[in-house]
PDB file of N, CA, C, O and CB in Angstrom:
ATOM      1  N   MET A   1      -1.117   8.835  -4.643  1.00  0.00           N
ATOM      2  CA  MET A   1      -0.509   7.985  -3.644  1.00  0.00           C
ATOM      3  C   MET A   1       0.843   7.482  -4.110  1.00  0.00           C
ATOM      4  O   MET A   1       1.229   6.359  -3.787  1.00  0.00           O
ATOM      5  CB  MET A   1      -1.418   6.821  -3.316  1.00  0.00           C
ATOM      6  N   ALA A   2       1.548   8.272  -4.843  1.00  0.00           N
ATOM      7  CA  ALA A   2       2.852   7.852  -5.337  1.00  0.00           C
ATOM      8  C   ALA A   2       3.786   7.525  -4.183  1.00  0.00           C
ATOM      9  O   ALA A   2       3.967   8.318  -3.259  1.00  0.00           O
ATOM     10  CB  ALA A   2       3.463   8.936  -6.221  1.00  0.00           C
ATOM     11  N   GLY A   3       4.364   6.359  -4.258  1.00  0.00           N
ATOM     12  CA  GLY A   3       5.329   5.954  -3.253  1.00  0.00           C
ATOM     13  C   GLY A   3       4.721   5.314  -2.011  1.00  0.00           C
ATOM     14  O   GLY A   3       5.456   4.827  -1.151  1.00  0.00           O
ATOM     15  N   GLU A   4       3.413   5.304  -1.901  1.00  0.00           N
ATOM     16  CA  GLU A   4       2.794   4.656  -0.744  1.00  0.00           C
ATOM     17  C   GLU A   4       2.771   3.150  -0.970  1.00  0.00           C
ATOM     18  O   GLU A   4       2.346   2.700  -2.035  1.00  0.00           O
ATOM     19  CB  GLU A   4       1.353   5.199  -0.497  1.00  0.00           C
ATOM     20  N   PRO A   5       3.214   2.366  -0.006  1.00  0.00           N
ATOM     21  CA  PRO A   5       3.250   0.931  -0.193  1.00  0.00           C
ATOM     22  C   PRO A   5       1.847   0.319  -0.156  1.00  0.00           C
ATOM     23  O   PRO A   5       1.065   0.557   0.764  1.00  0.00           O
ATOM     24  CB  PRO A   5       4.126   0.295   0.865  1.00  0.00           C
ATOM     25  N   ILE A   6       1.566  -0.461  -1.171  1.00  0.00           N
ATOM     26  CA  ILE A   6       0.326  -1.225  -1.253  1.00  0.00           C
ATOM     27  C   ILE A   6       0.768  -2.677  -1.337  1.00  0.00           C
ATOM     28  O   ILE A   6       1.342  -3.103  -2.339  1.00  0.00           O
ATOM     29  CB  ILE A   6      -0.586  -0.792  -2.499  1.00  0.00           C
ATOM     30  N   VAL A   7       0.500  -3.428  -0.288  1.00  0.00           N
ATOM     31  CA  VAL A   7       1.039  -4.781  -0.164  1.00  0.00           C
ATOM     32  C   VAL A   7      -0.077  -5.818  -0.190  1.00  0.00           C
ATOM     33  O   VAL A   7      -1.221  -5.501   0.134  1.00  0.00           O
ATOM     34  CB  VAL A   7       1.854  -4.916   1.126  1.00  0.00           C
ATOM     35  N   PRO A   8       0.245  -7.060  -0.573  1.00  0.00           N
ATOM     36  CA  PRO A   8      -0.750  -8.125  -0.475  1.00  0.00           C
ATOM     37  C   PRO A   8      -1.151  -8.346   0.982  1.00  0.00           C
ATOM     38  O   PRO A   8      -0.379  -8.052   1.895  1.00  0.00           O
ATOM     39  CB  PRO A   8      -0.207  -9.433  -1.086  1.00  0.00           C
ATOM     40  N   LYS A   9      -2.342  -8.856   1.193  1.00  0.00           N
ATOM     41  CA  LYS A   9      -2.814  -9.120   2.560  1.00  0.00           C
ATOM     42  C   LYS A   9      -1.992 -10.243   3.193  1.00  0.00           C
ATOM     43  O   LYS A   9      -1.571 -11.179   2.512  1.00  0.00           O
ATOM     44  CB  LYS A   9      -4.324  -9.491   2.560  1.00  0.00           C
ATOM     45  N   GLY A  10      -1.772 -10.137   4.494  1.00  0.00           N
ATOM     46  CA  GLY A  10      -1.123 -11.202   5.232  1.00  0.00           C
ATOM     47  C   GLY A  10       0.390 -11.115   5.314  1.00  0.00           C
ATOM     48  O   GLY A  10       1.043 -12.126   5.574  1.00  0.00           O
ATOM     49  N   GLN A  11       0.966  -9.947   5.102  1.00  0.00           N
ATOM     50  CA  GLN A  11       2.417  -9.804   5.237  1.00  0.00           C
ATOM     51  C   GLN A  11       2.764  -9.341   6.652  1.00  0.00           C
ATOM     52  O   GLN A  11       2.016  -8.582   7.267  1.00  0.00           O
ATOM     53  CB  GLN A  11       2.972  -8.804   4.187  1.00  0.00           C
ATOM     54  N   ALA A  12       3.888  -9.799   7.151  1.00  0.00           N
ATOM     55  CA  ALA A  12       4.292  -9.481   8.515  1.00  0.00           C
ATOM     56  C   ALA A  12       4.533  -7.990   8.722  1.00  0.00           C
ATOM     57  O   ALA A  12       4.324  -7.485   9.825  1.00  0.00           O
ATOM     58  CB  ALA A  12       5.538 -10.249   8.873  1.00  0.00           C
ATOM     59  N   LEU A  13       4.972  -7.270   7.678  1.00  0.00           N
ATOM     60  CA  LEU A  13       5.252  -5.845   7.862  1.00  0.00           C
ATOM     61  C   LEU A  13       3.969  -5.026   7.985  1.00  0.00           C
ATOM     62  O   LEU A  13       4.012  -3.867   8.396  1.00  0.00           O
ATOM     63  CB  LEU A  13       6.091  -5.320   6.702  1.00  0.00           C
ATOM     64  N   LEU A  14       2.832  -5.617   7.633  1.00  0.00           N
ATOM     65  CA  LEU A  14       1.546  -4.926   7.744  1.00  0.00           C
ATOM     66  C   LEU A  14       0.466  -5.968   8.053  1.00  0.00           C
ATOM     67  O   LEU A  14      -0.241  -6.409   7.146  1.00  0.00           O
ATOM     68  CB  LEU A  14       1.208  -4.132   6.425  1.00  0.00           C
ATOM     69  N   PRO A  15       0.333  -6.363   9.318  1.00  0.00           N
ATOM     70  CA  PRO A  15      -0.593  -7.445   9.667  1.00  0.00           C
ATOM     71  C   PRO A  15      -2.051  -7.001   9.799  1.00  0.00           C
ATOM     72  O   PRO A  15      -2.877  -7.752  10.317  1.00  0.00           O
ATOM     73  CB  PRO A  15      -0.158  -8.074  10.954  1.00  0.00           C
ATOM     74  N   TYR A  16      -2.370  -5.817   9.346  1.00  0.00           N
ATOM     75  CA  TYR A  16      -3.733  -5.283   9.388  1.00  0.00           C
ATOM     76  C   TYR A  16      -4.014  -4.610   8.054  1.00  0.00           C
ATOM     77  O   TYR A  16      -3.114  -4.494   7.222  1.00  0.00           O
ATOM     78  CB  TYR A  16      -3.923  -4.277  10.581  1.00  0.00           C
ATOM     79  N   ASP A  17      -5.265  -4.159   7.832  1.00  0.00           N
ATOM     80  CA  ASP A  17      -5.654  -3.602   6.529  1.00  0.00           C
ATOM     81  C   ASP A  17      -4.891  -2.332   6.163  1.00  0.00           C
ATOM     82  O   ASP A  17      -4.519  -2.155   5.003  1.00  0.00           O
ATOM     83  CB  ASP A  17      -7.132  -3.309   6.523  1.00  0.00           C
ATOM     84  N   TRP A  18      -4.654  -1.463   7.110  1.00  0.00           N
ATOM     85  CA  TRP A  18      -3.840  -0.269   6.878  1.00  0.00           C
ATOM     86  C   TRP A  18      -3.304   0.189   8.215  1.00  0.00           C
ATOM     87  O   TRP A  18      -3.883  -0.100   9.263  1.00  0.00           O
ATOM     88  CB  TRP A  18      -4.660   0.869   6.180  1.00  0.00           C
ATOM     89  N   GLY A  19      -2.202   0.899   8.174  1.00  0.00           N
ATOM     90  CA  GLY A  19      -1.627   1.403   9.411  1.00  0.00           C
ATOM     91  C   GLY A  19      -0.120   1.528   9.304  1.00  0.00           C
ATOM     92  O   GLY A  19       0.448   1.539   8.212  1.00  0.00           O
ATOM     93  N   ILE A  20       0.505   1.622  10.453  1.00  0.00           N
ATOM     94  CA  ILE A  20       1.958   1.797  10.520  1.00  0.00           C
ATOM     95  C   ILE A  20       2.653   0.517  10.075  1.00  0.00           C
ATOM     96  O   ILE A  20       2.347  -0.575  10.552  1.00  0.00           O
ATOM     97  CB  ILE A  20       2.402   2.185  11.953  1.00  0.00           C
ATOM     98  N   ARG A  21       3.593   0.675   9.153  1.00  0.00           N
ATOM     99  CA  ARG A  21       4.379  -0.473   8.695  1.00  0.00           C
ATOM    100  C   ARG A  21       5.388  -0.851   9.769  1.00  0.00           C
ATOM    101  O   ARG A  21       5.950   0.021  10.431  1.00  0.00           O
ATOM    102  CB  ARG A  21       5.100  -0.161   7.354  1.00  0.00           C
ATOM    103  N   LEU A  22       5.615  -2.135   9.940  1.00  0.00           N
ATOM    104  CA  LEU A  22       6.435  -2.618  11.041  1.00  0.00           C
ATOM    105  C   LEU A  22       7.822  -3.106  10.632  1.00  0.00           C
ATOM    106  O   LEU A  22       8.518  -3.721  11.440  1.00  0.00           O
ATOM    107  CB  LEU A  22       5.722  -3.715  11.731  1.00  0.00           C
ATOM    108  N   ASP A  23       8.241  -2.839   9.377  1.00  0.00           N
ATOM    109  CA  ASP A  23       9.582  -3.262   9.007  1.00  0.00           C
ATOM    110  C   ASP A  23      10.599  -2.345   9.686  1.00  0.00           C
ATOM    111  O   ASP A  23      10.292  -1.202  10.024  1.00  0.00           O
ATOM    112  CB  ASP A  23       9.764  -3.247   7.462  1.00  0.00           C
ATOM    113  N   TRP A  24      11.804  -2.858   9.880  1.00  0.00           N
ATOM    114  CA  TRP A  24      12.793  -2.161  10.716  1.00  0.00           C
ATOM    115  C   TRP A  24      13.154  -0.784  10.175  1.00  0.00           C
ATOM    116  O   TRP A  24      13.372   0.139  10.960  1.00  0.00           O
ATOM    117  CB  TRP A  24      14.050  -2.997  10.835  1.00  0.00           C
ATOM    118  N   GLN A  25      13.223  -0.619   8.857  1.00  0.00           N
ATOM    119  CA  GLN A  25      13.603   0.681   8.299  1.00  0.00           C
ATOM    120  C   GLN A  25      12.584   1.759   8.664  1.00  0.00           C
ATOM    121  O   GLN A  25      12.960   2.871   9.036  1.00  0.00           O
ATOM    122  CB  GLN A  25      13.743   0.585   6.774  1.00  0.00           C
ATOM    123  N   ASN A  26      11.316   1.438   8.560  1.00  0.00           N
ATOM    124  CA  ASN A  26      10.285   2.426   8.852  1.00  0.00           C
ATOM    125  C   ASN A  26      10.151   2.702  10.342  1.00  0.00           C
ATOM    126  O   ASN A  26       9.881   3.834  10.745  1.00  0.00           O
ATOM    127  CB  ASN A  26       8.962   1.966   8.301  1.00  0.00           C
ATOM    128  N   VAL A  27      10.335   1.690  11.146  1.00  0.00           N
ATOM    129  CA  VAL A  27      10.317   1.914  12.593  1.00  0.00           C
ATOM    130  C   VAL A  27      11.472   2.845  12.983  1.00  0.00           C
ATOM    131  O   VAL A  27      11.298   3.736  13.814  1.00  0.00           O
ATOM    132  CB  VAL A  27      10.416   0.560  13.366  1.00  0.00           C
ATOM    133  N   ALA A  28      12.639   2.640  12.387  1.00  0.00           N
ATOM    134  CA  ALA A  28      13.792   3.510  12.672  1.00  0.00           C
ATOM    135  C   ALA A  28      13.531   4.944  12.226  1.00  0.00           C
ATOM    136  O   ALA A  28      13.858   5.882  12.952  1.00  0.00           O
ATOM    137  CB  ALA A  28      15.051   2.972  11.981  1.00  0.00           C
ATOM    138  N   VAL A  29      12.946   5.128  11.038  1.00  0.00           N
ATOM    139  CA  VAL A  29      12.642   6.477  10.538  1.00  0.00           C
ATOM    140  C   VAL A  29      11.632   7.164  11.453  1.00  0.00           C
ATOM    141  O   VAL A  29      11.774   8.350  11.752  1.00  0.00           O
ATOM    142  CB  VAL A  29      12.097   6.415   9.088  1.00  0.00           C
ATOM    143  N   MET A  30      10.619   6.435  11.896  1.00  0.00           N
ATOM    144  CA  MET A  30       9.626   7.032  12.807  1.00  0.00           C
ATOM    145  C   MET A  30      10.285   7.484  14.104  1.00  0.00           C
ATOM    146  O   MET A  30       9.981   8.556  14.628  1.00  0.00           O
ATOM    147  CB  MET A  30       8.496   6.026  13.114  1.00  0.00           C
ATOM    148  N   ARG A  31      11.181   6.661  14.609  1.00  0.00           N
ATOM    149  CA  ARG A  31      11.847   7.007  15.867  1.00  0.00           C
ATOM    150  C   ARG A  31      12.788   8.200  15.695  1.00  0.00           C
ATOM    151  O   ARG A  31      12.799   9.109  16.525  1.00  0.00           O
ATOM    152  CB  ARG A  31      12.627   5.801  16.402  1.00  0.00           C
ATOM    153  N   LEU A  32      13.571   8.199  14.627  1.00  0.00           N
ATOM    154  CA  LEU A  32      14.555   9.257  14.420  1.00  0.00           C
ATOM    155  C   LEU A  32      13.941  10.575  13.957  1.00  0.00           C
ATOM    156  O   LEU A  32      14.348  11.642  14.416  1.00  0.00           O
ATOM    157  CB  LEU A  32      15.573   8.805  13.419  1.00  0.00           C
ATOM    158  N   ARG A  33      12.974  10.508  13.060  1.00  0.00           N
ATOM    159  CA  ARG A  33      12.425  11.717  12.459  1.00  0.00           C
ATOM    160  C   ARG A  33      11.078  12.132  13.030  1.00  0.00           C
ATOM    161  O   ARG A  33      10.661  13.279  12.872  1.00  0.00           O
ATOM    162  CB  ARG A  33      12.293  11.525  10.991  1.00  0.00           C
ATOM    163  N   GLY A  34      10.401  11.212  13.688  1.00  0.00           N
ATOM    164  CA  GLY A  34       9.138  11.555  14.325  1.00  0.00           C
ATOM    165  C   GLY A  34       7.928  11.605  13.394  1.00  0.00           C
ATOM    166  O   GLY A  34       6.926  12.244  13.715  1.00  0.00           O
ATOM    167  N   TRP A  35       8.014  10.938  12.249  1.00  0.00           N
ATOM    168  CA  TRP A  35       6.843  10.908  11.382  1.00  0.00           C
ATOM    169  C   TRP A  35       6.362   9.471  11.200  1.00  0.00           C
ATOM    170  O   TRP A  35       7.091   8.520  11.481  1.00  0.00           O
ATOM    171  CB  TRP A  35       7.160  11.550  10.014  1.00  0.00           C
ATOM    172  N   MET A  36       5.131   9.326  10.728  1.00  0.00           N
ATOM    173  CA  MET A  36       4.549   8.007  10.537  1.00  0.00           C
ATOM    174  C   MET A  36       4.788   7.524   9.118  1.00  0.00           C
ATOM    175  O   MET A  36       4.789   8.314   8.174  1.00  0.00           O
ATOM    176  CB  MET A  36       3.053   8.026  10.850  1.00  0.00           C
ATOM    177  N   GLU A  37       4.982   6.260   8.979  1.00  0.00           N
ATOM    178  CA  GLU A  37       5.106   5.601   7.681  1.00  0.00           C
ATOM    179  C   GLU A  37       3.969   4.599   7.581  1.00  0.00           C
ATOM    180  O   GLU A  37       3.988   3.562   8.244  1.00  0.00           O
ATOM    181  CB  GLU A  37       6.511   4.901   7.507  1.00  0.00           C
ATOM    182  N   LEU A  38       2.972   4.910   6.746  1.00  0.00           N
ATOM    183  CA  LEU A  38       1.802   4.064   6.626  1.00  0.00           C
ATOM    184  C   LEU A  38       1.904   3.133   5.425  1.00  0.00           C
ATOM    185  O   LEU A  38       2.668   3.377   4.491  1.00  0.00           O
ATOM    186  CB  LEU A  38       0.555   4.911   6.522  1.00  0.00           C
ATOM    187  N   GLY A  39       1.128   2.075   5.470  1.00  0.00           N
ATOM    188  CA  GLY A  39       0.996   1.151   4.361  1.00  0.00           C
ATOM    189  C   GLY A  39      -0.446   0.686   4.287  1.00  0.00           C
ATOM    190  O   GLY A  39      -1.212   0.861   5.235  1.00  0.00           O
ATOM    191  N   PHE A  40      -0.812   0.098   3.167  1.00  0.00           N
ATOM    192  CA  PHE A  40      -2.179  -0.358   2.919  1.00  0.00           C
ATOM    193  C   PHE A  40      -2.140  -1.733   2.282  1.00  0.00           C
ATOM    194  O   PHE A  40      -1.239  -2.027   1.497  1.00  0.00           O
ATOM    195  CB  PHE A  40      -2.948   0.640   2.017  1.00  0.00           C
ATOM    196  N   THR A  41      -3.122  -2.595   2.615  1.00  0.00           N
ATOM    197  CA  THR A  41      -3.232  -3.853   1.891  1.00  0.00           C
ATOM    198  C   THR A  41      -4.005  -3.598   0.607  1.00  0.00           C
ATOM    199  O   THR A  41      -4.913  -2.768   0.561  1.00  0.00           O
ATOM    200  CB  THR A  41      -3.924  -4.950   2.757  1.00  0.00           C
ATOM    201  N   GLN A  42      -3.628  -4.323  -0.422  1.00  0.00           N
ATOM    202  CA  GLN A  42      -4.279  -4.136  -1.716  1.00  0.00           C
ATOM    203  C   GLN A  42      -5.786  -4.404  -1.649  1.00  0.00           C
ATOM    204  O   GLN A  42      -6.552  -3.589  -2.162  1.00  0.00           O
ATOM    205  CB  GLN A  42      -3.638  -5.046  -2.754  1.00  0.00           C
ATOM    206  N   PRO A  43      -6.254  -5.509  -1.041  1.00  0.00           N
ATOM    207  CA  PRO A  43      -7.707  -5.739  -1.021  1.00  0.00           C
ATOM    208  C   PRO A  43      -8.473  -4.614  -0.318  1.00  0.00           C
ATOM    209  O   PRO A  43      -9.537  -4.203  -0.781  1.00  0.00           O
ATOM    210  CB  PRO A  43      -8.012  -7.064  -0.335  1.00  0.00           C
ATOM    211  N   TYR A  44      -7.940  -4.123   0.783  1.00  0.00           N
ATOM    212  CA  TYR A  44      -8.616  -3.059   1.524  1.00  0.00           C
ATOM    213  C   TYR A  44      -8.690  -1.768   0.713  1.00  0.00           C
ATOM    214  O   TYR A  44      -9.758  -1.171   0.584  1.00  0.00           O
ATOM    215  CB  TYR A  44      -7.900  -2.801   2.847  1.00  0.00           C
ATOM    216  N   LEU A  45      -7.571  -1.348   0.176  1.00  0.00           N
ATOM    217  CA  LEU A  45      -7.522  -0.083  -0.546  1.00  0.00           C
ATOM    218  C   LEU A  45      -8.366  -0.134  -1.822  1.00  0.00           C
ATOM    219  O   LEU A  45      -9.084   0.819  -2.126  1.00  0.00           O
ATOM    220  CB  LEU A  45      -6.076   0.272  -0.887  1.00  0.00           C
ATOM    221  N   MET A  46      -8.287  -1.230  -2.563  1.00  0.00           N
ATOM    222  CA  MET A  46      -9.072  -1.331  -3.794  1.00  0.00           C
ATOM    223  C   MET A  46     -10.570  -1.409  -3.488  1.00  0.00           C
ATOM    224  O   MET A  46     -11.383  -0.930  -4.278  1.00  0.00           O
ATOM    225  CB  MET A  46      -8.634  -2.561  -4.607  1.00  0.00           C
ATOM    226  N   SER A  47     -10.945  -2.003  -2.359  1.00  0.00           N
ATOM    227  CA  SER A  47     -12.371  -2.033  -1.991  1.00  0.00           C
ATOM    228  C   SER A  47     -12.885  -0.628  -1.693  1.00  0.00           C
ATOM    229  O   SER A  47     -14.041  -0.321  -1.986  1.00  0.00           O
ATOM    230  CB  SER A  47     -12.596  -2.947  -0.766  1.00  0.00           C
ATOM    231  N   LEU A  48     -12.048   0.225  -1.118  1.00  0.00           N
ATOM    232  CA  LEU A  48     -12.457   1.611  -0.885  1.00  0.00           C
ATOM    233  C   LEU A  48     -12.684   2.347  -2.198  1.00  0.00           C
ATOM    234  O   LEU A  48     -13.661   3.081  -2.345  1.00  0.00           O
ATOM    235  CB  LEU A  48     -11.407   2.344  -0.050  1.00  0.00           C
ATOM    236  N   PHE A  49     -11.774   2.148  -3.153  1.00  0.00           N
ATOM    237  CA  PHE A  49     -11.948   2.780  -4.460  1.00  0.00           C
ATOM    238  C   PHE A  49     -13.188   2.255  -5.176  1.00  0.00           C
ATOM    239  O   PHE A  49     -13.917   3.026  -5.800  1.00  0.00           O
ATOM    240  CB  PHE A  49     -10.714   2.551  -5.326  1.00  0.00           C
ATOM    241  N   GLU A  50     -13.430   0.951  -5.088  1.00  0.00           N
ATOM    242  CA  GLU A  50     -14.619   0.372  -5.724  1.00  0.00           C
ATOM    243  C   GLU A  50     -15.899   0.947  -5.123  1.00  0.00           C
ATOM    244  O   GLU A  50     -16.840   1.261  -5.853  1.00  0.00           O
ATOM    245  CB  GLU A  50     -14.613  -1.159  -5.579  1.00  0.00           C
ATOM    246  N   LYS A  51     -15.940   1.087  -3.803  1.00  0.00           N
ATOM    247  CA  LYS A  51     -17.119   1.666  -3.138  1.00  0.00           C
ATOM    248  C   LYS A  51     -17.342   3.114  -3.560  1.00  0.00           C
ATOM    249  O   LYS A  51     -18.474   3.596  -3.552  1.00  0.00           O
ATOM    250  CB  LYS A  51     -16.965   1.589  -1.612  1.00  0.00           C
ATOM    251  N   ALA A  52     -16.272   3.806  -3.927  1.00  0.00           N
ATOM    252  CA  ALA A  52     -16.373   5.202  -4.366  1.00  0.00           C
ATOM    253  C   ALA A  52     -16.661   5.303  -5.862  1.00  0.00           C
ATOM    254  O   ALA A  52     -16.703   6.408  -6.405  1.00  0.00           O
ATOM    255  CB  ALA A  52     -15.084   5.954  -4.035  1.00  0.00           C
ATOM    256  N   GLY A  53     -16.861   4.161  -6.543  1.00  0.00           N
ATOM    257  CA  GLY A  53     -17.237   4.183  -7.942  1.00  0.00           C
ATOM    258  C   GLY A  53     -16.097   4.097  -8.930  1.00  0.00           C
ATOM    259  O   GLY A  53     -16.258   4.462 -10.095  1.00  0.00           O
ATOM    260  N   PHE A  54     -14.952   3.624  -8.489  1.00  0.00           N
ATOM    261  CA  PHE A  54     -13.805   3.482  -9.378  1.00  0.00           C
ATOM    262  C   PHE A  54     -13.618   2.019  -9.767  1.00  0.00           C
ATOM    263  O   PHE A  54     -13.899   1.113  -8.982  1.00  0.00           O
ATOM    264  CB  PHE A  54     -12.528   4.028  -8.710  1.00  0.00           C
ATOM    265  N   SER A  55     -13.149   1.806 -10.969  1.00  0.00           N
ATOM    266  CA  SER A  55     -12.649   0.492 -11.357  1.00  0.00           C
ATOM    267  C   SER A  55     -11.128   0.598 -11.382  1.00  0.00           C
ATOM    268  O   SER A  55     -10.576   1.693 -11.491  1.00  0.00           O
ATOM    269  CB  SER A  55     -13.231   0.025 -12.761  1.00  0.00           C
ATOM    270  N   TRP A  56     -10.464  -0.533 -11.282  1.00  0.00           N
ATOM    271  CA  TRP A  56      -9.014  -0.482 -11.223  1.00  0.00           C
ATOM    272  C   TRP A  56      -8.408  -1.653 -11.980  1.00  0.00           C
ATOM    273  O   TRP A  56      -9.039  -2.688 -12.193  1.00  0.00           O
ATOM    274  CB  TRP A  56      -8.536  -0.480  -9.773  1.00  0.00           C
ATOM    275  N   ARG A  57      -7.165  -1.448 -12.375  1.00  0.00           N
ATOM    276  CA  ARG A  57      -6.391  -2.486 -13.044  1.00  0.00           C
ATOM    277  C   ARG A  57      -4.949  -2.359 -12.571  1.00  0.00           C
ATOM    278  O   ARG A  57      -4.421  -1.258 -12.419  1.00  0.00           O
ATOM    279  CB  ARG A  57      -6.494  -2.367 -14.609  1.00  0.00           C
ATOM    280  N   LEU A  58      -4.339  -3.484 -12.347  1.00  0.00           N
ATOM    281  CA  LEU A  58      -2.950  -3.520 -11.881  1.00  0.00           C
ATOM    282  C   LEU A  58      -2.025  -3.787 -13.053  1.00  0.00           C
ATOM    283  O   LEU A  58      -2.228  -4.738 -13.808  1.00  0.00           O
ATOM    284  CB  LEU A  58      -2.757  -4.596 -10.786  1.00  0.00           C
ATOM    285  N   HIS A  59      -1.018  -2.954 -13.205  1.00  0.00           N
ATOM    286  CA  HIS A  59       0.068  -3.181 -14.155  1.00  0.00           C
ATOM    287  C   HIS A  59       1.281  -3.556 -13.308  1.00  0.00           C
ATOM    288  O   HIS A  59       1.834  -2.723 -12.590  1.00  0.00           O
ATOM    289  CB  HIS A  59       0.349  -1.900 -15.076  1.00  0.00           C
ATOM    290  N   ASP A  60       1.675  -4.793 -13.401  1.00  0.00           N
ATOM    291  CA  ASP A  60       2.723  -5.318 -12.536  1.00  0.00           C
ATOM    292  C   ASP A  60       3.975  -5.622 -13.340  1.00  0.00           C
ATOM    293  O   ASP A  60       3.892  -6.048 -14.492  1.00  0.00           O
ATOM    294  CB  ASP A  60       2.243  -6.573 -11.808  1.00  0.00           C
ATOM    295  N   ASP A  61       5.127  -5.404 -12.737  1.00  0.00           N
ATOM    296  CA  ASP A  61       6.396  -5.794 -13.340  1.00  0.00           C
ATOM    297  C   ASP A  61       6.884  -7.027 -12.585  1.00  0.00           C
ATOM    298  O   ASP A  61       7.229  -6.925 -11.407  1.00  0.00           O
ATOM    299  CB  ASP A  61       7.457  -4.620 -13.290  1.00  0.00           C
ATOM    300  N   PRO A  62       6.919  -8.184 -13.234  1.00  0.00           N
ATOM    301  CA  PRO A  62       7.282  -9.415 -12.529  1.00  0.00           C
ATOM    302  C   PRO A  62       8.726  -9.447 -12.022  1.00  0.00           C
ATOM    303  O   PRO A  62       9.088 -10.314 -11.227  1.00  0.00           O
ATOM    304  CB  PRO A  62       7.059 -10.583 -13.433  1.00  0.00           C
ATOM    305  N   ARG A  63       9.541  -8.509 -12.478  1.00  0.00           N
ATOM    306  CA  ARG A  63      10.948  -8.496 -12.051  1.00  0.00           C
ATOM    307  C   ARG A  63      11.154  -7.851 -10.691  1.00  0.00           C
ATOM    308  O   ARG A  63      12.190  -8.053 -10.057  1.00  0.00           O
ATOM    309  CB  ARG A  63      11.786  -7.775 -13.071  1.00  0.00           C
ATOM    310  N   THR A  64      10.172  -7.073 -10.237  1.00  0.00           N
ATOM    311  CA  THR A  64      10.333  -6.380  -8.954  1.00  0.00           C
ATOM    312  C   THR A  64       8.972  -6.030  -8.376  1.00  0.00           C
ATOM    313  O   THR A  64       8.015  -5.817  -9.121  1.00  0.00           O
ATOM    314  CB  THR A  64      11.190  -5.105  -9.119  1.00  0.00           C
ATOM    315  N   ASP A  65       8.881  -5.969  -7.063  1.00  0.00           N
ATOM    316  CA  ASP A  65       7.631  -5.526  -6.433  1.00  0.00           C
ATOM    317  C   ASP A  65       7.608  -4.010  -6.266  1.00  0.00           C
ATOM    318  O   ASP A  65       6.630  -3.460  -5.761  1.00  0.00           O
ATOM    319  CB  ASP A  65       7.446  -6.208  -5.066  1.00  0.00           C
ATOM    320  N   LYS A  66       8.664  -3.335  -6.679  1.00  0.00           N
ATOM    321  CA  LYS A  66       8.748  -1.879  -6.556  1.00  0.00           C
ATOM    322  C   LYS A  66       8.105  -1.152  -7.734  1.00  0.00           C
ATOM    323  O   LYS A  66       7.903   0.061  -7.672  1.00  0.00           O
ATOM    324  CB  LYS A  66      10.195  -1.456  -6.429  1.00  0.00           C
ATOM    325  N   ALA A  67       7.785  -1.870  -8.799  1.00  0.00           N
ATOM    326  CA  ALA A  67       7.244  -1.244 -10.006  1.00  0.00           C
ATOM    327  C   ALA A  67       5.817  -1.731 -10.251  1.00  0.00           C
ATOM    328  O   ALA A  67       5.547  -2.405 -11.245  1.00  0.00           O
ATOM    329  CB  ALA A  67       8.141  -1.552 -11.234  1.00  0.00           C
ATOM    330  N   ARG A  68       4.918  -1.392  -9.350  1.00  0.00           N
ATOM    331  CA  ARG A  68       3.513  -1.762  -9.486  1.00  0.00           C
ATOM    332  C   ARG A  68       2.721  -0.481  -9.700  1.00  0.00           C
ATOM    333  O   ARG A  68       2.876   0.491  -8.961  1.00  0.00           O
ATOM    334  CB  ARG A  68       2.997  -2.553  -8.228  1.00  0.00           C
ATOM    335  N   LEU A  69       1.875  -0.493 -10.714  1.00  0.00           N
ATOM    336  CA  LEU A  69       1.071   0.671 -11.033  1.00  0.00           C
ATOM    337  C   LEU A  69      -0.396   0.285 -11.024  1.00  0.00           C
ATOM    338  O   LEU A  69      -0.798  -0.667 -11.693  1.00  0.00           O
ATOM    339  CB  LEU A  69       1.474   1.264 -12.395  1.00  0.00           C
ATOM    340  N   PHE A  70      -1.195   1.021 -10.267  1.00  0.00           N
ATOM    341  CA  PHE A  70      -2.633   0.815 -10.237  1.00  0.00           C
ATOM    342  C   PHE A  70      -3.276   1.926 -11.057  1.00  0.00           C
ATOM    343  O   PHE A  70      -3.098   3.112 -10.779  1.00  0.00           O
ATOM    344  CB  PHE A  70      -3.181   0.796  -8.768  1.00  0.00           C
ATOM    345  N   LEU A  71      -4.020   1.515 -12.065  1.00  0.00           N
ATOM    346  CA  LEU A  71      -4.751   2.472 -12.897  1.00  0.00           C
ATOM    347  C   LEU A  71      -6.192   2.489 -12.398  1.00  0.00           C
ATOM    348  O   LEU A  71      -6.874   1.465 -12.407  1.00  0.00           O
ATOM    349  CB  LEU A  71      -4.674   2.094 -14.434  1.00  0.00           C
ATOM    350  N   LEU A  72      -6.648   3.663 -11.963  1.00  0.00           N
ATOM    351  CA  LEU A  72      -8.004   3.832 -11.438  1.00  0.00           C
ATOM    352  C   LEU A  72      -8.816   4.712 -12.382  1.00  0.00           C
ATOM    353  O   LEU A  72      -8.336   5.736 -12.868  1.00  0.00           O
ATOM    354  CB  LEU A  72      -7.973   4.447 -10.014  1.00  0.00           C
ATOM    355  N   ARG A  73     -10.042   4.296 -12.629  1.00  0.00           N
ATOM    356  CA  ARG A  73     -10.937   5.084 -13.484  1.00  0.00           C
ATOM    357  C   ARG A  73     -12.288   5.200 -12.811  1.00  0.00           C
ATOM    358  O   ARG A  73     -12.811   4.241 -12.243  1.00  0.00           O
ATOM    359  CB  ARG A  73     -11.081   4.445 -14.893  1.00  0.00           C
ATOM    360  N   LYS A  74     -12.836   6.398 -12.892  1.00  0.00           N
ATOM    361  CA  LYS A  74     -14.178   6.635 -12.362  1.00  0.00           C
ATOM    362  C   LYS A  74     -15.186   6.059 -13.343  1.00  0.00           C
ATOM    363  O   LYS A  74     -15.207   6.443 -14.512  1.00  0.00           O
ATOM    364  CB  LYS A  74     -14.437   8.160 -12.120  1.00  0.00           C
ATOM    365  N   ASP A  75     -16.020   5.141 -12.876  1.00  0.00           N
ATOM    366  CA  ASP A  75     -17.039   4.517 -13.735  1.00  0.00           C
ATOM    367  C   ASP A  75     -18.191   5.456 -14.019  1.00  0.00           C
ATOM    368  O   ASP A  75     -19.129   5.087 -14.725  1.00  0.00           O
ATOM    369  CB  ASP A  75     -17.568   3.245 -13.093  1.00  0.00           C
TER     370      ASP A  75
END
């Protein structure tokens, strides 16, 4: 899932667990290029991995929200 946005729950650009992101850049890309830009909330996506038997750990860079790495391991 490299490059897929995983955002905290409750952000305006993604007011649901997963789906089309509503920020202006992605809406413009969808209109111009005709493809979908999806995003996922962190609680929703990590719960899916947990149900599938994975554990996870977040490696976060406090200087930017663009450098977040989720390490997933099959238990």
